[in-house]
C-alpha positions in Angstrom: 17.7 -33.8 -23.2 14.7 -32.0 -21.8 11.8 -30.4 -23.7 9.5 -27.5 -23.0 6.3 -27.0 -25.0 5.5 -23.3 -24.9 2.1 -21.9 -26.1 2.9 -18.7 -27.9 0.4 -16.3 -29.5 1.4 -17.9 -32.8 1.2 -21.6 -31.8 3.2 -24.1 -29.9 7.0 -23.6 -29.7 9.1 -26.5 -28.6 12.3 -25.7 -26.8 15.0 -28.3 -26.3 17.7 -28.3 -23.7 20.9 -30.3 -24.0 24.0 -30.3 -21.8 22.8 -27.2 -19.8 22.0 -25.0 -22.8 19.1 -24.3 -25.2 20.0 -26.5 -28.2 17.0 -26.2 -30.5 13.8 -24.3 -30.9 11.0 -25.6 -33.2 8.5 -23.0 -34.4 4.8 -23.8 -34.7 4.2 -26.4 -37.5 7.9 -27.4 -37.4 7.6 -29.8 -34.5 10.2 -32.6 -34.4 8.5 -36.0 -35.0 7.9 -38.1 -32.0 8.6 -35.4 -29.4 8.0 -36.9 -26.0 7.3 -35.1 -22.8 10.5 -34.3 -21.0 11.9 -36.8 -18.5 12.2 -35.6 -14.9 15.1 -33.2 -14.7 17.9 -34.0 -12.2 18.2 -31.6 -9.3 20.2 -28.4 -9.9 23.9 -28.5 -9.2 25.4 -25.8 -7.1 26.6 -22.9 -9.1 25.0 -24.1 -12.3 21.6 -23.5 -13.9 19.9 -26.9 -13.7 17.9 -28.3 -16.6 14.5 -27.7 -15.0 15.7 -24.2 -14.0 16.9 -23.5 -17.6 13.6 -24.5 -19.1 11.8 -22.4 -16.5 14.0 -19.5 -17.4 13.3 -20.1 -21.1 9.6 -20.1 -20.4 9.8 -16.8 -18.4 11.9 -15.1 -21.1 9.5 -16.3 -23.9 6.6 -15.0 -21.9 8.3 -11.7 -21.5 9.1 -11.5 -25.2 5.6 -12.3 -26.3 4.3 -9.9 -23.6 6.3 -7.1 -25.4 8.6 -6.7 -22.4 11.8 -8.6 -23.4 13.9 -7.4 -26.3 16.8 -9.8 -26.1 17.3 -13.2 -24.5 19.8 -14.2 -21.8 20.1 -18.0 -21.9 23.0 -20.3 -22.5 22.9 -21.6 -26.1 24.3 -24.8 -27.6 25.6 -24.4 -31.1 26.7 -28.1 -31.6 26.7 -28.9 -35.3 27.1 -25.3 -36.4 30.1 -24.2 -38.5 32.2 -21.3 -37.5 30.6 -19.4 -40.4 27.1 -20.1 -39.1 28.2 -19.0 -35.6 29.5 -15.7 -36.9 26.2 -15.1 -38.7 24.2 -16.0 -35.6 26.4 -13.7 -33.5 25.7 -10.8 -35.9 21.9 -11.6 -36.0 21.8 -11.2 -32.2 22.9 -7.6 -32.6 20.0 -6.6 -34.8 17.8 -4.3 -32.6 14.4 -5.4 -31.7 11.8 -4.3 -34.2 14.3 -3.5 -36.9 15.4 -5.3 -40.0 18.6 -5.6 -42.0 19.5 -7.3 -45.3 21.3 -10.5 -45.9 23.9 -8.4 -47.6 24.3 -6.2 -44.5 25.0 -9.3 -42.4 27.5 -10.6 -45.0 29.4 -7.3 -44.9 29.3 -7.2 -41.0 31.0 -10.6 -40.9 33.6 -9.6 -43.5 32.3 -11.8 -46.2 30.5 -9.2 -48.4 29.8 -11.6 -51.3 28.4 -14.4 -49.0 24.9 -13.0 -48.7 23.4 -16.3 -50.1 25.5 -18.3 -47.6 24.1 -16.0 -44.9 20.6 -16.9 -46.1 21.4 -20.6 -45.9 22.8 -20.1 -42.4 19.5 -18.3 -41.5 17.5 -21.2 -42.9 19.4 -23.6 -40.7 19.2 -21.4 -37.5 18.6 -23.9 -34.7 17.3 -21.2 -32.3 14.8 -19.0 -34.1 13.3 -16.1 -32.1 16.3 -16.2 -29.7 18.6 -15.7 -32.7 16.3 -13.3 -34.6 16.7 -14.5 -38.2 13.1 -13.2 -38.8 14.7 -9.7 -38.8 16.7 -10.3 -42.0 15.1 -9.3 -45.3 16.2 -9.0 -48.9 18.2 -6.0 -50.0 15.2 -4.8 -52.0 13.1 -4.8 -48.8 11.2 -8.0 -49.7 10.4 -10.5 -47.0 12.2 -13.6 -48.3 12.5 -17.0 -46.6 11.9 -18.0 -43.0 11.9 -21.5 -41.5 8.6 -20.8 -39.8 7.1 -19.6 -43.1 6.6 -16.0 -44.4 3.3 -15.6 -42.6 5.0 -16.2 -39.2 7.9 -13.9 -40.2 5.4 -11.1 -41.0 3.6 -11.7 -37.7 6.8 -11.5 -35.7 8.0 -8.4 -37.4 4.6 -6.7 -36.9 4.5 -7.8 -33.3 8.0 -6.3 -32.6 7.2 -3.1 -34.5 4.0 -2.7 -32.4 5.9 -3.4 -29.1 9.1 -1.4 -29.8 
């Protein structure tokens, strides 16, 4: 496992790579305990994105996102430990257009589980890849900003940031 510490406009974001894919993103103030600097990455294998190359690509894409130039991410993602339900929620979250919001109920309906909006909220809360999987774009049916692993303040900042760079 390799780690990238990325200085975003909102604080340090930690990106973890595992088995050639991005496996975890920790938002500011949600750092894993005892995070060590990454070990030296092995050289890239032919035809595959090497670990160092993957973290470099993640850094570039985060820089583009926070520069207002990138609207979606194109990185291999590792969903180890996620249920099929969670994966279906995350797949739907990645379809939410940049700078827009939808409700938990909307996501539940899109994955053909119309009464599972609370379960959608729990899946959002366990999202291992915030920002790349834009769970900050999901709000309550009444338009209220409810829940976010990085805190409501960060959710507001991300939504305002995207709205201003749409």
